C-alpha distance (Angstrom), angle and dihedral (degrees) to the residues before:
residue distance angle dihedral
X1 . . .
X2 3.79 . .
X3 3.79 91.1 .
X4 3.84 91.4 51.9
X5 3.76 93.4 49.0
X6 3.78 91.7 47.6
X7 3.79 90.7 50.9
X8 3.79 90.4 50.4
X9 3.79 93.5 49.2
X10 3.78 91.8 46.9
X11 3.83 94.2 46.8
X12 3.82 97.4 49.4
X13 3.83 99.8 61.4
X14 3.80 90.3 44.8
X15 3.81 91.2 52.7
X16 3.80 89.7 48.4
X17 3.80 90.7 52.3
X18 3.80 91.1 50.8
X19 3.80 91.2 49.4
X20 3.81 91.3 48.4
X21 3.79 91.0 50.3
X22 3.82 90.3 50.4
X23 3.80 91.2 49.5
X24 3.79 92.0 49.7
X25 3.78 90.4 49.5
X26 3.79 90.5 50.3
X27 3.78 91.2 49.2
X28 3.78 92.6 51.6
X29 3.80 93.7 55.1
X30 3.77 106.1 89.1
X31 3.78 129.3 177.9
X32 3.77 130.5 -163.0
X33 3.79 112.0 -115.9
X34 3.81 125.1 -153.3
X35 3.81 93.2 -100.0
X36 3.81 96.4 46.5
X37 3.81 90.7 45.2
X38 3.82 91.4 64.2
X39 3.80 95.6 76.7
X40 3.83 98.0 39.2
X41 3.82 101.6 72.6
X42 3.82 94.5 99.9
X43 3.80 92.1 44.3
X44 3.82 91.6 51.6
X45 3.80 92.2 49.7
X46 3.82 89.8 48.8
X47 3.81 90.3 50.2
X48 3.83 95.0 50.3
X49 3.82 95.8 43.6
X50 3.79 93.8 50.9
X51 3.80 94.5 40.6
X52 3.80 90.0 53.7
X53 3.83 92.8 49.6
X54 3.80 94.1 45.9
X55 3.81 93.5 48.9
X56 3.82 90.6 49.3
X57 3.80 88.4 53.2
X58 3.83 89.4 57.9
X59 3.81 100.7 -102.8
X60 3.81 117.9 142.2
X61 3.80 120.3 -114.2
X62 3.81 98.9 -106.7
X63 3.81 93.4 49.1
X64 3.81 90.6 46.6
X65 3.80 91.8 51.6
X66 3.82 91.6 48.2
X67 3.81 89.6 51.3
X68 3.81 92.4 48.7
X69 3.82 93.9 50.3
X70 3.81 92.0 69.5
X71 3.82 91.1 66.0
X72 3.80 97.2 46.8
X73 3.80 114.3 105.2
X74 3.82 101.5 -175.9
X75 3.81 113.3 89.2
X76 3.80 90.9 -155.3
X77 3.79 92.6 52.9
X78 3.82 91.7 45.7
X79 3.82 89.8 54.8
X80 3.79 90.2 50.6
X81 3.81 91.7 49.6
X82 3.81 89.5 50.3
X83 3.80 88.7 52.7
X84 3.83 90.8 49.5
X85 3.80 90.4 48.9
X86 3.82 92.2 49.9
X87 3.82 92.3 50.0
X88 3.81 91.6 49.3
X89 3.80 89.9 47.7
X90 3.81 89.3 52.7
X91 3.80 91.4 55.0
X92 3.80 104.4 -87.2
X93 3.81 122.8 132.9
X94 3.80 123.1 -111.8
X95 3.80 93.4 -114.3
X96 3.81 92.8 51.0
X97 3.81 92.8 47.1
X98 3.84 91.5 49.6
X99 3.81 90.8 47.6
X100 3.82 91.6 51.8
X101 3.80 89.8 51.6
X102 3.84 90.9 48.1
X103 3.80 89.6 -137.7
X104 3.81 98.8 138.9
X105 3.82 136.1 29.5
X106 3.79 121.6 -96.8
X107 3.81 96.7 -100.1
X108 3.83 90.5 56.0
X109 3.81 91.3 48.9
X110 3.81 88.9 48.1
X111 3.80 91.2 54.0
X112 3.82 91.1 49.8
X113 3.81 91.5 47.8
X114 3.81 91.9 50.3
X115 3.80 89.8 48.1
X116 3.80 90.2 53.2
X117 3.79 92.1 48.7
X118 3.81 95.3 47.2
X119 3.82 97.7 37.2
X120 3.81 92.2 -114.5
X121 3.79 98.1 109.6
X122 3.82 95.2 131.9
X123 3.82 92.1 49.5
X124 3.79 92.5 47.7
X125 3.79 90.5 49.0
X126 3.80 87.9 56.3
X127 3.80 87.8 53.5
X128 3.81 89.7 50.3
X129 3.81 90.0 52.2
X130 3.81 90.6 51.6
X131 3.81 90.2 48.1
X132 3.80 91.3 51.8
X133 3.79 90.8 50.5
X134 3.80 91.0 49.4
X135 3.80 93.0 49.5
X136 3.79 91.2 47.8
X137 3.80 89.5 49.4
X138 3.81 91.7 50.6
X139 3.80 92.5 48.6
X140 3.80 92.4 48.1
X141 3.81 91.2 50.3
X142 3.78 92.8 53.1
X143 3.82 91.1 45.8
X144 3.80 93.6 48.2
X145 3.81 90.2 48.4
X146 3.81 91.6 52.6
X147 3.80 95.7 40.0
X148 3.81 95.5 79.4
X149 3.82 98.7 53.3
X150 3.80 92.5 40.1
X151 3.82 91.7 50.3
X152 3.80 93.5 46.9
X153 3.80 94.0 46.9
X154 3.81 90.9 45.3
X155 3.80 93.2 52.6
X156 3.80 90.1 45.2
X157 3.79 89.7 53.8
X158 3.82 92.5 48.8
X159 3.81 92.2 49.3
X160 3.81 91.1 46.3
X161 3.81 91.8 51.7
X162 3.81 90.4 47.9
X163 3.82 92.5 51.3
X164 3.80 92.9 45.7
X165 3.79 93.6 46.7
X166 3.80 103.9 40.4
X167 3.83 110.3 17.0
X168 3.81 106.2 34.3
X169 3.84 95.9 57.5
X170 3.84 89.8 55.6
X171 3.80 92.4 47.2
X172 3.78 89.0 47.8
X173 3.81 92.1 56.8
X174 3.83 91.0 47.8
X175 3.79 96.0 48.9
X176 3.78 94.4 43.4
X177 3.83 90.4 57.3
X178 3.82 90.3 57.6
X179 3.76 116.7 80.5
X180 3.80 93.7 -136.3
X181 3.76 133.4 131.9
X182 3.81 99.3 -114.5
X183 3.83 122.7 -152.1
X184 3.80 120.1 -109.5
X185 3.83 94.0 -105.6
X186 3.80 91.0 54.8
X187 3.79 93.3 47.0
X188 3.80 91.4 51.6
X189 3.81 90.9 47.4
X190 3.81 91.3 49.0
X191 3.80 91.5 51.5
X192 3.79 90.7 49.9
X193 3.80 90.0 47.9
X194 3.81 92.8 49.8
X195 3.80 91.7 48.0
X196 3.82 95.0 47.3
X197 3.80 92.2 42.3
X198 3.79 91.4 55.1
X199 3.81 101.0 36.3
X200 3.84 101.5 21.1
X201 3.78 96.5 115.2
X202 3.80 88.6 58.4
X203 3.79 103.1 31.9
X204 3.82 100.4 46.2
X205 3.85 97.4 53.3
X206 3.81 90.4 44.1
X207 3.82 91.0 49.5
X208 3.82 91.6 49.8
X209 3.81 91.0 47.8
X210 3.81 91.0 49.4
X211 3.81 90.5 49.2
X212 3.81 92.5 52.3
X213 3.80 90.7 46.0
X214 3.82 91.0 52.1
X215 3.83 91.1 49.5
X216 3.80 91.1 48.4
X217 3.80 92.9 45.2
X218 3.82 94.6 48.0
X219 3.81 102.4 36.8
X220 3.84 108.2 21.8
X221 3.81 110.8 27.5
X222 3.81 107.1 97.7
X223 3.81 96.4 -136.6
X224 3.81 97.1 47.4
X225 3.80 105.8 26.6
X226 3.80 89.3 99.4
X227 3.83 85.2 77.8
X228 3.80 91.6 60.0
X229 3.80 91.6 44.2
X230 3.81 89.7 51.4
X231 3.81 90.0 51.6
X232 3.82 91.7 48.3
X233 3.80 90.1 53.5
X234 3.81 88.6 56.2
X235 3.83 95.6 51.9
X236 3.83 110.5 101.0
X237 3.79 109.6 -104.3
X238 3.81 95.5 0.9
X239 3.82 93.4 77.4
X240 3.81 90.5 51.5
X241 3.80 91.2 49.5
X242 3.82 92.3 50.3
X243 3.81 90.9 50.0
X244 3.81 91.8 50.5
X245 3.81 92.6 47.2
X246 3.81 92.2 50.0
X247 3.82 93.5 47.8
X248 3.82 91.0 47.7
X249 3.81 90.7 49.0
X250 3.81 90.6 47.7
X251 3.81 91.0 51.8
X252 3.80 94.9 48.7
X253 3.80 99.0 42.0
X254 3.80 98.2 39.7
X255 3.80 93.5 41.1
X256 3.80 92.3 48.4
X257 3.80 94.4 47.7
X258 3.80 93.4 47.0
X259 3.79 91.2 45.6
X260 3.80 89.8 52.0
X261 3.81 90.5 56.2
X262 3.82 101.5 -100.9
X263 3.84 113.4 147.1
X264 3.78 114.1 -105.5
X265 3.82 94.1 -115.4
X266 3.80 92.2 55.0
X267 3.81 91.9 41.9
X268 3.80 92.5 54.0
X269 3.80 90.0 45.9
X270 3.80 90.7 52.8
X271 3.81 89.1 48.1
X272 3.81 90.0 53.8
X273 3.82 90.0 50.9
X274 3.81 91.6 50.8
X275 3.83 94.2 49.3
X276 3.80 117.4 94.7
X277 3.82 100.4 -173.4
X278 3.78 108.6 87.6
X279 3.81 94.4 -147.1
X280 3.81 91.5 59.2
X281 3.81 93.0 38.5
X282 3.81 89.7 56.2
X283 3.80 90.5 49.3
X284 3.83 93.7 48.7
X285 3.81 91.7 49.2
X286 3.80 88.5 51.5
X287 3.82 88.8 48.4
X288 3.81 90.9 51.4
X289 3.81 92.6 52.7
X290 3.81 92.4 43.7
X291 3.83 92.9 51.3
X292 3.79 89.5 45.7
X293 3.81 87.9 55.7
X294 3.81 90.0 55.4
X295 3.83 102.5 -95.6
X296 3.77 123.6 132.3
X297 3.81 122.9 -119.9
X298 3.80 91.8 -109.3
X299 3.82 91.4 50.9
X300 3.80 89.0 51.5
X301 3.81 89.4 53.7
X302 3.80 88.6 57.8
X303 3.81 93.6 46.7
X304 3.81 96.9 47.3
X305 3.84 112.3 83.3
X306 3.82 115.5 -113.6
X307 3.78 93.1 -4.6
X308 3.82 88.9 154.6
X309 3.83 88.1 71.2
X310 3.80 89.1 60.8
X311 3.82 102.3 34.7
X312 3.80 117.9 22.2
X313 3.81 120.0 -119.5
X314 3.86 95.2 -113.0
X315 3.81 90.2 55.3
X316 3.80 90.2 49.2
X317 3.81 89.8 52.7
X318 3.82 91.0 49.3
X319 3.81 91.0 51.5
X320 3.83 90.9 47.8
X321 3.81 93.3 52.8
X322 3.81 92.8 43.9
X323 3.83 90.9 51.7
X324 3.80 89.4 56.3
X325 3.82 93.7 45.8
X326 3.81 95.0 43.9
X327 3.81 94.3 -121.4
X328 3.80 97.9 111.3
X329 3.86 97.5 129.2
X330 3.83 93.1 51.3
X331 3.80 91.8 45.9
X332 3.80 92.2 50.0
X333 3.80 91.6 50.3
X334 3.81 89.2 50.1
X335 3.81 89.8 50.8
X336 3.80 88.3 52.6
X337 3.80 91.7 53.2
X338 3.81 93.3 47.4
X339 3.77 94.7 49.8
X340 3.79 92.8 43.5
X341 3.80 88.1 61.6
X342 3.80 89.5 46.8
X343 3.80 91.4 53.4
X344 3.80 90.4 54.8
X345 3.81 91.3 52.9
X346 3.80 93.1 44.6
X347 3.80 92.0 49.1
X348 3.79 91.0 54.2
X349 3.80 92.6 47.2
X350 3.79 95.6 43.7
X351 3.80 93.5 75.4
X352 3.80 88.9 52.2
X353 3.83 90.5 50.2
X354 3.80 95.5 47.5
X355 3.80 97.0 40.5
X356 3.84 96.1 79.4
X357 3.80 91.1 47.7
X358 3.80 91.7 51.9
X359 3.80 91.8 45.8
X360 3.81 91.8 51.7
X361 3.82 91.3 51.2
X362 3.82 92.2 49.4
X363 3.81 91.6 42.6
X364 3.81 91.8 54.4
X365 3.79 91.3 51.4
X366 3.81 93.9 47.9
X367 3.80 92.8 46.3
X368 3.80 91.6 50.1
X369 3.81 93.6 51.8
X370 3.81 92.5 42.9
X371 3.80 93.7 51.5
X372 3.80 91.8 46.9
X373 3.81 91.1 53.3
X374 3.81 102.1 35.4
X375 3.82 102.0 44.5
X376 3.85 96.6 64.6
X377 3.80 91.6 42.9
X378 3.79 90.6 49.9
X379 3.80 93.1 51.5
X380 3.81 90.9 46.0
X381 3.80 93.4 51.1
X382 3.78 90.7 45.7
X383 3.78 91.1 53.7
X384 3.80 92.8 48.8
X385 3.79 91.2 50.8
X386 3.79 90.4 52.4
X387 3.80 92.2 50.1
X388 3.82 92.9 48.2
X389 3.82 93.8 52.5
X390 3.79 104.7 45.3
X391 3.77 123.0 -167.8
X392 3.79 118.4 -127.9
X393 3.78 114.6 -92.9
X394 3.77 120.7 -106.3
X395 3.82 113.5 -90.7
X396 3.78 116.1 -92.1
X397 3.78 109.6 -113.9
X398 3.78 111.4 -112.4
X399 3.79 129.7 -158.9
X400 3.76 117.1 -137.4
X401 3.81 112.8 -151.1
X402 3.79 121.8 -168.2
X403 3.79 106.9 -158.6
X404 3.72 126.4 168.1
X405 3.77 114.0 -134.7
X406 3.76 89.3 -137.8
X407 3.78 92.9 60.1
X408 3.84 96.5 41.2
X409 3.76 91.1 104.6
X410 3.78 91.2 56.6
X411 3.87 96.1 55.2
X412 3.76 108.7 114.0
X413 3.78 121.9 -127.5
X414 3.82 91.7 -113.0
X415 3.81 91.8 71.4
X416 3.79 92.3 59.4
X417 3.79 89.3 48.7
X418 3.83 91.2 53.7
X419 3.81 90.6 48.7
X420 3.79 90.0 51.8
X421 3.82 90.6 49.8
X422 3.79 90.9 63.6
X423 3.82 93.1 62.7
X424 3.90 109.0 124.1
X425 3.82 113.7 -148.3
X426 3.86 102.9 145.7
X427 3.81 134.8 68.4
X428 3.82 136.4 -170.9
X429 3.83 126.0 -142.4
X430 3.83 113.1 -115.6
X431 3.86 124.8 -141.5
X432 3.82 116.9 -98.7
X433 3.81 139.3 176.5
X434 3.82 93.7 -96.9
X435 3.80 95.1 52.5
X436 3.81 97.8 -128.5
X437 3.83 142.4 50.2
X438 3.80 124.9 -126.1
X439 3.83 119.3 -126.9
X440 3.82 112.4 -150.6
X441 3.78 135.0 -168.1
X442 3.82 94.3 -118.2
X443 3.83 140.7 24.9
X444 3.81 93.2 -87.1
X445 3.81 140.6 76.0
X446 3.79 87.4 -117.5
X447 3.79 92.2 62.7
X448 3.79 120.5 111.2
X449 3.82 114.1 -83.8
X450 3.81 108.4 -115.2
X451 3.81 102.6 174.8
X452 3.81 143.6 -46.6
X453 3.80 126.5 -98.1
X454 3.78 126.2 -164.2
X455 3.82 138.3 -133.4
X456 3.85 120.7 -75.5
X457 3.84 92.5 22.4
X458 3.86 114.5 131.3
X459 3.82 124.3 -143.7
X460 3.81 136.4 174.9
X461 3.76 115.6 -118.1
X462 3.78 127.7 -152.1
X463 3.80 105.7 -167.9
X464 3.82 146.2 -6.2
X465 3.80 130.3 -128.6
X466 3.84 122.7 -179.1
X467 3.80 96.4 -36.9
X468 3.83 95.4 -36.1
X469 3.81 124.5 108.2
X470 3.78 127.3 -149.7
X471 3.81 107.5 -137.3
X472 3.80 132.6 -170.8
X473 3.79 112.0 -116.8
X474 3.84 126.0 -148.0
X475 3.83 91.8 -99.8
X476 3.86 89.7 55.2
X477 3.81 91.8 -106.5
X478 3.78 121.4 120.8
X479 3.78 134.9 -126.5
X480 3.79 139.6 171.8
X481 3.82 128.0 -110.1
X482 3.79 131.7 -174.7
X483 3.80 114.6 -99.1
X484 3.77 91.3 -140.3
X485 3.81 91.9 75.3
X486 3.83 100.8 40.7
X487 3.78 135.2 68.3
X488 3.81 125.2 -148.7
X489 3.79 114.2 -125.1
X490 3.77 135.9 -166.6
X491 3.78 116.7 -95.6
X492 3.77 90.1 -127.8
X493 3.84 93.3 56.7
């Protein structure tokens, strides 16, 4: 019994030590996730450039890594480099340690592994540095090409939200106080202004959140970003730029990997891993399987549907001839150089291509707002000008009677009654462009405004003065109206 208990007591602490050592080893192994990898591009380029130079100078790997760590600013990246250094110190290769840390894509790790196997590690690291510079250049070109339209559309959206939130509600209150027949554009703008003015604090943040969600869902979410890539291919100029960037990247990566001695199946697989556009990734994976089955690259171009939309026909012919002559790596590198120059030209011209489209979009928005604001003001000012410069009233019809004084005694009483029936003491308001007629305190446009009367209303008038009529108002007071906008009527009407 004593022996069993002693064995149990001796075995337990040893098992605990082993478990602790395993836990510590698991804790030390770090990997770069997608989110943490976003801010490490500069650090990775710094690491590769300096590692290449130090190895060329004759320094061993561990000493080179220790020297590079002093210039690294990111704590996360420094921890990863320490992990790589510990794995190399324990007997692991550089390529395996970098792969465990997930610092670099597969084609970069493949280049480093081939360099270790062939004794050309320093040379292959130089190639990796060039590849990183090329990829950074391609990314910056695409970003610079898209920066102009994104900036213009973003500013347009901000200005539109500002107008809808702060200006339209005030215009809405002004226009609603005027008894005018507003145009359709103005009515729509007023409704938008009223809605945003009342619910803006809720609607605007929700709209911005929905917009960001749509952008993330279409362009960034891994399962649906093919929609955004499809839309980018359809944008004039942007689709051409993406095609040129992908062909240039294919030429550089595939040519470099084949030139370094990597088998074509592995090289194409690494190219597919390095490609971000799903359309090209799908094509490269198909190419890898086709080459693995024994087909040539040119034969795969013929098999794959609409391959000319991805890789142009002249490039396919170049690859076909280079496969026959055995100079495929050199040809691919030349293709990369040619299309790199094309991307520079396309990037410069893309702003010129997209500028008219952006200007038309902004112009349509400005014209819409301007028409909605100016048209009611124009009609209002036009109506005021017409009321301030009245036209003379139409002449009152007169009846000329030729009566002899000798026969005056013989005129029957009915004639005097008919003459009295022609007396005009009423007027009716005529329609006008403003929709109402101002009543003033005196026979002048400078008189004080008493009230407004409307078309088809009938009033009695008392007197006339230079084209102005004094009418009797409902409260038994009197006011003056311009004769140009009234018509005298018969009392019997």
